C-alpha positions as CSV (number, residue, x, y, z in Angstrom):
1,M,74.0,28.5,-115.8
2,T,71.5,29.8,-113.3
3,P,71.9,28.6,-109.7
4,L,68.8,27.7,-107.7
5,T,69.1,27.0,-104.0
6,I,66.4,24.4,-103.2
7,L,67.5,23.5,-99.7
8,N,69.5,25.3,-97.0
9,A,69.3,26.3,-93.3
10,D,66.5,28.8,-94.1
11,T,64.3,26.1,-95.7
12,F,65.0,23.4,-93.1
13,I,63.6,25.5,-90.3
14,L,60.4,26.1,-92.3
15,G,59.4,22.5,-92.0
16,E,57.1,20.5,-94.3
17,G,54.2,21.9,-96.4
18,E,50.6,21.0,-96.3
19,S,51.0,18.3,-98.8
20,N,53.5,17.1,-101.4
21,A,51.6,19.0,-104.1
22,I,51.9,22.3,-102.2
23,A,55.3,24.0,-102.1
24,D,54.4,26.4,-99.3
25,R,57.1,25.5,-96.7
26,G,60.7,24.3,-96.7
27,F,60.4,20.7,-98.1
28,S,58.0,18.0,-99.1
29,T,55.8,16.0,-96.8
30,L,57.6,12.9,-98.2
31,T,60.6,13.9,-96.1
32,K,60.7,11.7,-93.0
33,D,63.0,10.3,-90.3
34,V,64.8,13.5,-90.0
35,N,66.6,15.1,-87.0
36,L,66.4,18.9,-87.2
37,T,67.3,19.6,-83.6
38,K,70.8,18.0,-83.3
39,E,72.2,21.1,-85.1
40,R,69.8,23.8,-86.0
41,G,69.9,24.6,-89.7
42,V,71.4,21.2,-90.6
43,L,69.3,18.1,-91.5
44,Y,70.5,14.7,-90.2
45,F,68.9,11.3,-90.7
46,N,68.0,9.1,-87.7
47,E,70.2,6.5,-86.1
48,T,69.5,2.7,-86.1
49,E,66.7,2.0,-83.7
50,T,67.4,0.2,-80.5
51,D,65.1,-2.7,-79.7
52,R,63.6,-2.4,-76.2
53,G,60.8,-5.0,-76.5
54,G,63.0,-8.1,-77.1
55,A,61.4,-11.3,-76.0
56,T,59.6,-9.6,-73.1
57,L,57.0,-7.7,-75.0
58,T,54.2,-10.1,-76.1
59,G,51.3,-7.8,-77.2
60,N,50.8,-4.5,-78.9
61,V,51.4,-1.5,-76.6
62,I,48.2,0.6,-76.6
63,A,48.9,3.1,-73.7
64,S,51.8,4.4,-71.8
65,T,52.5,7.0,-69.1
66,Y,55.4,8.4,-67.1
67,D,56.5,7.5,-63.6
68,A,55.1,10.7,-62.3
69,S,56.3,9.9,-58.7
70,F,59.9,9.2,-60.0
71,L,59.8,5.8,-58.3
72,G,62.6,4.2,-60.3
73,N,61.1,3.6,-63.8
74,D,61.1,5.7,-66.9
75,V,57.7,4.7,-68.2
76,Y,54.8,2.3,-67.7
77,L,53.2,0.5,-70.6
78,L,50.0,-1.5,-71.2
79,D,49.5,-3.9,-74.1
80,D,46.3,-5.3,-75.7
81,D,46.8,-8.6,-73.9
82,G,46.4,-6.9,-70.6
83,A,50.1,-7.1,-69.7
84,F,51.7,-4.2,-67.7
85,Y,55.3,-3.4,-68.1
86,T,58.0,-1.1,-66.6
87,L,60.9,0.3,-68.6
88,N,63.9,1.3,-66.6
89,G,66.7,2.4,-68.8
90,S,67.3,-0.5,-71.2
91,T,65.3,-3.0,-69.2
92,L,61.7,-3.9,-70.1
93,T,60.0,-6.0,-67.4
94,K,56.6,-7.5,-67.6
95,R,55.1,-7.0,-64.1
96,Q,51.5,-8.2,-64.3
97,T,49.0,-9.6,-66.7
98,D,45.3,-8.9,-66.3
99,S,43.5,-11.8,-68.1
100,T,40.1,-10.8,-66.8
101,N,39.5,-7.5,-68.4
102,S,39.8,-6.5,-72.1
103,Y,42.0,-3.5,-73.0
104,V,41.4,-1.8,-76.3
105,I,43.3,1.0,-78.0
106,G,41.4,4.3,-77.8
107,T,39.0,3.0,-75.1
108,S,41.5,2.1,-72.3
109,E,43.8,4.5,-70.6
110,I,46.4,4.3,-67.8
111,E,47.3,7.0,-65.3
112,Q,49.7,7.1,-62.4
113,F,48.0,8.7,-59.4
114,R,49.5,9.0,-55.9
115,G,52.1,6.4,-56.6
116,N,49.8,3.8,-58.0
117,L,48.8,2.9,-61.6
118,Y,45.2,2.8,-62.8
119,A,43.9,1.3,-66.0
120,T,40.4,1.4,-67.5
121,S,38.3,-1.2,-69.3
122,T,34.7,-1.9,-68.2
123,D,36.4,-2.1,-64.8
124,I,39.3,-0.2,-63.3
125,A,42.4,-2.1,-62.3
126,R,44.8,-0.8,-59.7
127,L,48.5,-1.7,-59.7
128,T,50.4,-0.7,-56.6
129,G,54.0,0.2,-56.0
130,S,56.8,1.5,-58.3
131,D,57.2,-2.0,-59.8
132,L,53.5,-2.8,-59.9
133,T,54.0,-5.5,-57.3
134,A,50.2,-6.1,-56.8
135,L,47.3,-6.2,-59.3
136,D,43.7,-5.6,-58.2
137,H,41.9,-6.3,-61.5
138,D,38.4,-5.5,-60.2
139,W,39.4,-2.6,-57.9
140,W,36.5,-0.5,-59.1
141,T,33.7,-3.1,-59.0
142,N,34.8,-5.3,-56.1
143,T,37.2,-3.4,-53.9
144,R,35.3,-0.1,-54.2
145,S,31.9,-1.8,-54.8
146,H,30.7,0.3,-57.8
147,A,28.8,-0.6,-60.9
148,A,30.9,-1.5,-64.0
149,L,31.9,1.2,-66.4
150,E,29.6,1.6,-69.5
151,S,30.6,-0.8,-72.3
152,S,31.1,0.6,-75.9
153,Y,32.4,3.9,-74.6
154,R,35.8,5.3,-73.9
155,H,37.1,5.7,-70.4
156,P,39.8,8.4,-70.3
157,L,41.5,9.5,-67.0
158,E,42.8,12.8,-65.9
159,T,44.2,14.3,-62.8
160,V,43.4,17.9,-61.6
161,E,45.0,19.0,-58.5
162,D,44.5,16.2,-55.9
163,T,41.7,14.3,-57.7
164,L,41.6,11.6,-60.3
165,Y,38.7,12.0,-62.7
166,I,37.2,8.9,-64.5
167,A,35.0,9.3,-67.6
168,D,32.1,6.9,-68.0
169,K,29.8,7.8,-71.0
170,N,28.3,11.1,-69.7
171,K,29.3,10.5,-66.0
172,I,32.4,11.5,-64.2
173,H,33.6,9.6,-61.2
174,T,36.3,10.7,-58.8
175,W,39.0,9.2,-56.5
176,D,41.2,11.2,-54.2
177,D,43.3,8.3,-52.8
178,S,40.8,8.0,-50.0
179,T,37.2,8.1,-51.3
180,T,35.6,7.1,-54.6
181,V,32.5,9.0,-55.6
182,Y,30.4,7.3,-58.3
183,N,28.7,9.8,-60.6
184,A,30.3,12.7,-58.8
185,M,28.8,14.8,-61.7
186,S,26.9,14.2,-64.9
187,L,26.9,15.9,-68.3
188,P,23.7,15.7,-70.5
189,T,22.7,12.1,-71.2
190,S,22.9,12.7,-74.9
191,V,26.7,13.0,-74.9
192,N,29.6,10.6,-74.2
193,I,33.1,11.7,-73.1
194,T,35.8,10.9,-75.6
195,S,38.7,12.7,-73.9
196,L,39.4,14.5,-70.6
197,R,42.1,17.2,-70.3
198,R,43.1,19.4,-67.5
199,H,42.6,23.1,-68.4
200,P,45.8,25.1,-68.8
201,D,44.7,27.1,-65.7
202,G,45.3,24.0,-63.7
203,Q,41.9,24.1,-61.9
204,H,39.2,23.4,-64.5
205,L,38.6,20.2,-66.4
206,I,37.8,20.0,-70.1
207,A,35.5,17.2,-71.3
208,F,35.5,16.6,-75.1
209,C,32.3,14.8,-76.0
210,G,30.7,13.1,-78.9
211,V,27.0,12.9,-79.6
212,T,27.2,9.3,-81.0
213,A,29.3,6.3,-80.0
214,N,31.4,6.9,-83.1
215,Y,34.8,5.4,-82.5
216,S,36.1,5.5,-86.0
217,H,34.7,8.9,-86.8
218,T,32.8,7.5,-89.8
219,G,29.6,9.3,-88.9
220,G,28.5,12.9,-88.5
221,G,26.9,14.5,-85.6
222,G,29.6,16.9,-84.4
223,G,30.6,17.2,-80.7
224,L,30.5,19.3,-77.6
225,I,33.1,20.7,-75.2
226,Y,32.3,21.2,-71.5
227,I,34.4,23.3,-69.2
228,I,33.9,21.9,-65.7
229,D,34.4,23.7,-62.3
230,T,36.2,21.0,-60.3
231,V,35.4,22.8,-57.0
232,N,31.7,22.7,-57.3
233,L,31.7,19.8,-59.8
234,E,29.4,21.4,-62.4
235,W,29.9,22.4,-65.9
236,I,30.0,26.1,-66.4
237,R,30.2,26.3,-70.2
238,E,29.1,24.3,-73.2
239,I,30.7,24.8,-76.6
240,K,29.3,23.2,-79.7
241,I,31.7,22.1,-82.4
242,E,31.3,20.6,-85.8
243,A,33.5,17.5,-85.2
244,Q,34.0,14.8,-82.6
245,I,37.3,15.1,-80.7
246,E,39.2,11.8,-80.5
247,G,42.3,12.8,-78.6
248,S,43.8,15.7,-76.7
249,T,47.0,16.7,-75.0
250,N,48.5,19.7,-73.4
251,V,51.8,21.0,-74.7
252,G,53.2,24.3,-73.5
253,G,49.7,25.4,-72.2
254,V,48.0,24.7,-75.5
255,I,45.4,22.0,-75.8
256,Y,46.0,20.2,-79.1
257,V,43.2,17.9,-80.4
258,T,42.5,15.4,-83.1
259,Y,39.2,15.0,-84.9
260,G,38.8,12.6,-87.8
261,D,41.9,13.0,-90.0
262,K,42.7,16.5,-88.7
263,L,44.9,18.1,-86.0
264,G,44.0,21.4,-84.4
265,Y,43.9,23.1,-81.0
266,F,41.3,24.4,-78.6
267,N,41.2,28.2,-78.8
268,G,38.8,28.7,-75.9
269,D,35.7,29.1,-78.1
270,G,36.1,26.2,-80.5
271,I,38.7,24.3,-82.6
272,T,41.3,25.9,-84.9
273,Y,42.6,23.7,-87.7
274,L,46.4,23.0,-88.1
275,K,47.0,20.1,-90.4
276,T,45.4,17.1,-92.1
277,L,46.8,13.7,-91.1
278,N,47.2,10.4,-92.8
279,S,45.6,8.7,-89.8
280,A,41.8,8.6,-89.7
281,T,41.5,8.2,-85.9
282,T,44.2,9.5,-83.5
283,Y,43.5,8.9,-79.8
284,S,45.1,10.6,-76.8
285,H,47.7,7.9,-76.5
286,N,48.8,8.8,-80.1
287,L,49.6,12.3,-78.9
288,G,52.4,13.6,-76.7
289,S,55.4,15.8,-76.4
290,M,59.2,15.8,-76.6
291,E,60.3,18.7,-74.4
292,D,58.5,21.7,-75.9
293,M,57.5,19.9,-79.2
294,L,54.1,18.4,-79.9
295,L,54.3,14.9,-81.3
296,V,51.4,13.2,-83.2
297,R,51.1,9.7,-84.6
298,D,50.4,10.1,-88.4
299,G,50.0,6.6,-89.7
300,T,53.5,5.0,-89.8
301,D,55.1,8.4,-89.0
302,I,55.5,10.6,-85.9
303,L,54.9,14.2,-86.8
304,A,56.6,16.9,-84.8
305,Y,55.3,20.4,-84.3
306,G,57.7,22.9,-82.8
307,D,59.8,26.1,-83.3
308,L,63.1,25.6,-85.2
309,G,63.8,29.3,-85.4
310,K,61.0,30.9,-87.4
311,G,57.8,29.9,-85.6
312,K,56.2,26.5,-85.2
313,V,56.4,24.1,-88.1
314,F,55.9,20.4,-88.9
315,W,58.4,17.7,-89.7
316,R,58.4,13.9,-89.5
317,I,60.7,13.1,-86.7
318,A,60.4,9.2,-86.8
319,S,58.6,6.4,-88.6
320,N,58.0,2.7,-88.5
321,R,60.8,1.3,-90.7
322,T,60.2,-2.3,-89.9
323,N,56.8,-2.9,-91.6
324,S,53.7,-1.1,-92.8
325,Q,51.8,-1.2,-89.5
326,A,50.6,2.1,-88.1
327,I,52.3,3.3,-84.9
328,N,50.0,2.3,-81.9
329,N,51.7,4.3,-79.2
330,F,54.8,6.4,-78.5
331,I,56.2,8.2,-75.4
332,Y,59.1,10.5,-74.8
333,K,61.5,8.6,-72.5
334,G,63.6,11.7,-71.6
335,E,67.2,12.5,-72.4
336,N,66.3,13.1,-76.0
337,K,65.0,9.5,-76.5
338,L,61.7,8.5,-78.1
339,L,60.0,5.2,-77.8
340,L,57.8,3.9,-80.6
341,A,55.4,0.9,-80.3
342,Y,53.7,-0.9,-83.2
343,S,52.5,-4.4,-84.3
344,D,55.0,-6.9,-85.7
345,G,52.2,-7.9,-88.2
346,S,51.7,-11.3,-86.6
347,G,49.9,-10.5,-83.4
348,G,52.9,-9.5,-81.4
349,G,54.3,-6.1,-80.6
350,L,57.5,-4.2,-81.1
351,L,59.1,-1.4,-79.0
352,K,61.9,0.7,-80.5
353,E,64.0,3.6,-79.2
354,I,65.6,6.4,-81.1
355,D,68.2,8.8,-79.5
356,Y,68.1,12.2,-81.1
357,D,71.6,13.1,-79.7
358,N,72.8,10.8,-82.4
359,A,72.6,10.8,-86.2
360,G,72.3,7.9,-88.6
361,I,71.5,6.8,-92.2
362,Y,67.8,6.1,-91.9
363,G,65.7,8.8,-93.5
364,E,64.5,10.5,-96.7
365,L,65.0,14.1,-97.7
366,V,62.6,15.2,-100.5
367,T,62.5,18.8,-101.9
368,N,59.5,20.7,-102.9
369,K,58.2,20.3,-106.4
370,I,59.9,22.8,-108.8
371,D,57.9,23.9,-111.9
372,F,60.3,25.8,-114.2
373,G,57.4,26.9,-116.5
374,S,59.3,25.8,-119.6
375,K,61.9,23.2,-120.6
376,V,65.3,23.5,-119.0
377,W,68.6,21.5,-118.8
378,I,69.7,20.7,-115.3
379,R,73.4,20.6,-115.7
380,K,74.7,20.3,-112.1
381,I,73.6,19.6,-108.5
382,V,75.9,20.7,-105.7
383,I,75.3,19.3,-102.2
384,L,77.0,20.8,-99.2
385,H,77.2,18.6,-96.1
386,T,79.2,17.7,-93.0
387,E,82.3,15.6,-93.5
388,T,82.0,12.2,-95.0
389,N,83.7,9.5,-93.0
390,G,87.3,8.5,-93.6
391,A,86.5,5.0,-94.5
392,G,85.0,6.0,-97.8
393,T,82.3,3.5,-99.2
394,S,78.8,4.6,-100.1
395,A,77.8,7.9,-98.5
396,F,74.3,8.7,-99.8
397,N,71.9,8.2,-102.8
398,V,70.4,10.9,-105.0
399,F,67.2,10.5,-107.1
400,S,64.8,12.6,-109.2
401,L,61.0,12.1,-108.8
402,D,58.6,12.6,-111.7
403,S,55.2,14.2,-111.4
404,E,53.7,10.7,-110.4
405,G,56.3,10.2,-107.7
406,D,58.3,7.6,-109.6
407,S,62.0,7.8,-108.9
408,T,65.1,7.6,-111.1
409,T,68.6,7.2,-109.7
410,I,70.9,10.2,-110.4
411,R,73.9,9.0,-108.5
412,N,74.8,6.6,-105.7
413,V,77.5,8.8,-104.1
414,S,80.6,7.2,-102.7
415,Y,84.1,8.2,-101.7
416,S,87.4,6.4,-101.5
417,S,89.2,7.1,-98.2
418,K,88.7,10.8,-98.1
419,T,86.6,13.3,-96.1
420,V,84.7,15.9,-98.1
421,T,82.1,18.5,-97.4
422,E,80.8,19.2,-100.9
423,T,79.5,16.8,-103.5
424,R,79.1,17.9,-107.2
425,I,77.0,15.8,-109.5
426,D,77.1,16.6,-113.2
427,T,73.8,15.9,-115.0
428,N,72.0,16.3,-118.3
429,I,68.3,16.3,-117.2
430,Y,65.9,17.8,-119.7
431,T,62.7,18.7,-118.0
432,D,60.2,21.4,-117.0
433,Y,59.5,19.8,-113.6
434,F,62.0,18.6,-110.9
435,Q,61.9,17.1,-107.4
436,L,65.0,15.8,-105.7
437,K,65.3,13.0,-103.2
438,I,68.2,12.0,-101.0
439,T,68.5,8.9,-98.9
440,G,71.1,7.7,-96.5
441,S,73.5,4.9,-97.3
442,N,76.5,4.3,-95.0
443,D,77.4,7.7,-93.8
444,D,75.7,9.7,-90.9
445,I,76.3,13.1,-92.4
446,G,74.3,16.3,-92.1
447,Y,73.0,18.2,-95.1
448,R,73.5,21.9,-95.2
449,R,72.6,23.1,-98.7
450,V,71.4,21.8,-102.1
451,V,71.9,24.0,-105.2
452,V,70.6,23.1,-108.7
453,F,72.3,24.7,-111.7
454,Y,70.2,24.9,-114.9
455,E,69.9,26.7,-118.3
456,S,67.1,27.2,-120.7
457,G,66.2,24.2,-122.9
458,E,64.2,26.2,-125.5
């Protein structure tokens, strides 16, 4: 029999391919909920999620930010009912509800600046103190006496040095914790700002713009990028691009962007493509980082992009396991913990936490498609893994997938009161095509290697 290693440490650190049909990396894009950082070269599944929303969260979280001043909370969250929350450790607290303004995913943004929290709608609300003890829902229009923000356009926020910048169609307003300046600078009237991001040099501001009010990216028209000198408040460079940027984030000095169903990065002169996503529109609050890894919402999954040992690769670090709703928002809580927010499907919201210091049974490992080129007999599958638990019971499940993705059970693997590190499955599968799938059952083991033994069937 001929042994064929289809998964091991070398393939795990290559991440997923461009699609399930392309075997150009370590494993299939169908692989999800995997922890590849707990022990490099070993693949674990995720732990059981911890509920952080409970009865406190009433709406769908659409934006979140860190407690930049380290005032006693881990993160601040805003839902689509206008409720503002703090999460401190395991405690989620609803602090304020703004029933005057409408907060919409992709349009509204929150940012902590000089110890206070700011939130955009067609107005700007200001919440003061570490626990958001006071809410000024019309801070921009009443307290600061400015015209309302333009409706039907996005209103991103960004801080550069000691100034908060507020996007309002083609205008940029400023606030330095003392003075607000309405229309501190303007871009051409033909554009609208979809995302603001501080330049990696820490001094300039990047304004990503659309040329139509095209929220869902269903129309054409392309976009423009403006590099803004924040000292003189003037744009010093205009870059034309073929697509409208929906979201942006800075991870490790690289400005990653989303446009339509694609992920790329700003290369200084335009956009370089990285990957096609399942999500058609991914806003800035669907992007983030976990230490040095980029994280991107991809439909019901969170896609990670980082270096596991052989350069930057993609893998699906988390997913919504509760229902079929797309993830609305996520944020790295710190200490290797990730928060996911999505709809409960009935108008309410859910907030879940995953700790990547732990392993669990929730995940799917799918190999690349193997085309043998002729009929073969697959006689044996050997799986090397960390020790099964001493209690025995069901450990994991093994399936084969056909060319249409339909699965057939090969074995539900279980052990009786013993710890083992190698599982042998004898088979008689006659095929010219093979794809293996492993799912967790009751054992939080790590997978080290999968070897298929086959012989010619012709």
